[in-house]
Phi, psi and omega in degrees: 000145179254117188237127174258121176260139183224125181220148180233074187270151172254351183202185174247114178221204185300317181296319182290319177296319178299314179300315181298313179296320180296314182297316180296317182293322177296320177298318180295336177271006173099003178275153171268124183234129172236150184239135170256123178215127184304147180300147175083000181275150183300336182286344183303314181302306178300323178297316180292323181295335177268004175070025180277134174303138193218138166244122183238079183281155166289139183224157185241011177125194187296325182250071184251098184296329181292316178295321177302315180296318181297316181294318178298316179296320179298317179301319182283310187294323182261010170054051177286147179280329180197168177243135176239119184251156180221133181079160196292316183295314178299322183290323178292305181295314186295317183291328174294316179298318179294318180300316181289338182264359180075025179247146176287151180229132172243138181238128171273127179261108187269353183207189183269069184272165171290140184291345182304321183289350186242010188290336183265354179286144179287325182215144177245141170254118174264133184282354176202163175295330178296320177293317177303313182297324177297319179290317179299323178296342177262009175098005177285128179299135181300331181294340180273358187241132172239129178276119175229105179295152172299155177238159181258126180300151182303327181302326182290341177267340189249339183295140178298154178304143186220032187266339187297315181297322179293319177300318179297324181294337179277348180056049179287149175296152178304134177080003181291148173265149183231125174251128181249149172222145183227129176160167177301137180279098187204148185306322183291342178279349170074018179298332177297326179289326176293320178293320175297322178296323181301329179292343178261000183256158180301159185292346179268008177261119180250155183233133173238130180240118178259127179150160179241162178159169186292342184279357186304311180301321180292322179294317178297319179295321178298317179298320178295318182293333180267355180076023180244013183299328181288346180253008181241132172241119172259103193258004178076188179292135180237120183294318179252101187274349186301317178300326178294313180296317181294330182285340188277148171283329175202166181241135178255137173234084189271030188302143171273340179208123186209123180288318180209299182093094173296325180299320178297316179297318182292321177298316179297321178299330179270011176076026180257131174291148183242131169258117189223162176286143175276080184208152175055228182272000183299319177295344175286339182260312188256125176265116186300126179081356181244312178241359181173192179234139177249139180228162177297144177292153177058037180230083184300327181293316177295321178298315178298320180297317179293319178297314180298321179300314181289320180295331181276353186228079181304319178299319177295318179301315181293320181294317178296320179297318178296317179294324179297315179297317179298323180294319177296316180301324184275332192231345189225046177276141182299320183297324179292316176302316181296320177302318182290322177294315178302317180299320177295318177303313184295321178296318183290320184277352178072000000 
């Protein structure tokens, strides 16, 4: 099958990592995959490093007629069987181009977006039931939506532990505890609540946040104002996140709004308990008291309390981590997700 993937990213986060893994895996299964990604975006480098065929046009935003024309021509000239879009701008432009070119379009909805950007797609993939319900609430017929959770690649379940070297690189004091968070630095991801929580935690608890984004200066300033800057590491985007997860005693996902959280799944795959906000699709992944702990969103005191509880109880932490890994093995494997996406492609392409 010939599949054109189209994404319009401003950074590298869960949606971008998912697209990259999906494109590579489809190629390994014998499909021809090409990716459209606007020029100058951070994802261009990883796409090229994986040898994926790429179109990187200059673009002017959501209503860019030239990009719409280019995508439509590409679908026709290179005889693609279907278009798969990711993120709102790609889904709006791409599904219109596919419709005009007589090709089916499927759009993955990675967040709580307005349904307007997805009205022309033939089929929608919601990354969680919470996202599906959000779309249905805007009038999208449930029959057009299939819930396909993200999956964790087998490598994340099988690679040997790799956290010791990363802990040494942080130069942590002897006996220090480490809480990790992974995600785009943005207010809805709730890193500010994690920094506020750190102010309620003992001085031997350190926090490392992996990710890039516009909120970094504000987060650093908040840590300084609270007197916890010496216990916070903002390490930017990390291509290989496993050493960070392995080094942590637990992983925090303090999002104020979250469709699913690939970071939570990856932490669970590495046997790490997750303290997360009870919001969006997170309760579909984390079972409170069984594979992690759920707290109210935007509540730093509750977040600090849950973190302190796990750090003070190593047997509970280990038990939750083991259960978290088993849950990923049983319900969130990448190969199962890929099978479902392939099946959807075949139905759409006839």
